[in-house]
C-alpha positions, 0 to 999 in steps of 0.5 A: 500500500502507498503512503500517499493514498492515505489509507487507514487500517480501519476495518469499518471503511469498505474496499469501495470507499478506500478505492474512492479515497485513493482515486481522489487523493491521487487526483483522478478527479476529472476527465483529463486526469482519469486513470486506467484500470492498470494504473489503478491496480498499480496504485492500490496493489490490488488484482484487476478483478477486485478493482473492476468489481469495486469500480462497478459498484462506485460507478453504480452509486455515481461516485466514479465515472467511466469513460473510454479513451483510445480504446482504454477504459478510464475512471475518475471521481465525480463531484458526488464522489468528491463530496463523499470522500470529503465527508470522511474527513469531517 
């Protein structure tokens, strides 16, 4: 795990929310800064199947947006996702 992500070892925080917080903290907060699945796996040191599952849930909740760029699936945090992350800190 990377220190830059700010992950805590708190068991109360779901894997989806940890992933959301990591995406926010590394700056994947706009179309231009979207990250590929491979990049997200590198940051989180998680298997792509687990990351894909968590991203699906985050997209379904509206916290993450999916886009396709040059035949690559990319993801970034939405405004609602940013609000969710910021609410974790208050």
